[in-house]
N, C-alpha and C positions, 0 to 999 in steps of 0.2 A: 704583150712582150714585144720587144723590138729585135730585129735581126742581129744586131751586135751582142745581144744578151745570150745568144746561143753558143755553145761550145763547138769546136771543130768536130765534124762528123755528124752533127745533129740533123735530124730530118724534121721538117716543119711544113706548114701550109700557110700561104699568104692570106692574111685577113684584110689587108687594105694598104693603101699608100697615102700617107698624110704628111704634110710639111711639119718639120720639127725644128726648123732654123730659118731665120730671115733670109739667108742666102739661097734657100731652096724655094723657087717660085713655081707657078703652075706649069711652066714649060718643062722644068726638070721633073716634076711629078708625072707629067704626061709621057715624058721620055722613058721613065721607069716602067710605066704601064705598057708602052709600046714594045719594050724589051721582053715583056712576058710576066712582069710582076703584077699579076691580076689576082683578085680574090679567088681562093680555092685552088690555086696552082701549088703543087708540091715543090719543095726545094730542099737542097742539101748544102750545108756549110762545109766547104772542102778544107780550107786552111786560111791562115792569116799571114800577112807580110812580116817583115822584120820587126822584132820586138813584140810580136803577137797582137798588133793593133790593126794597122791597115796597110794595104788594101785587104778586103775580105773577099776571098774567092768563093763563089756560090754557083751551084748548078741548078738551073731551072729548065725542065724539059731536057733536051739534048744539048743545051748550050751552057757554057761556063762564062761567068762575068767576074770581073774584079771591081768591087765597089769601094768608093771612098767612104769614110765614116759618116760624113754628112748625108750621103745618099742612103747608106744602110740604116741610119737612124729613122728614115722615113718609111721603112717597110715593117708593118705590124704583122706578126706571125703567131702561130700556136703550134706547139709540139704535137707530133703524131705518134 
């Protein structure tokens, strides 16, 4: 399951970060991992932007991030 598939308020665990679009390269994937999107890390989907699409606000650890849809599609998760 990908991060954007989760509803607001959902809790999940990161299963991995994989490219899902040609515009997402190894540098972008590494950046997501450096931000804390690592396998086994718990996260919570907080809310979505206007229209319920993007950005997607996520909390991982004590930090909140707003991700574009292209970035969010790269984060594989499983519900907890």
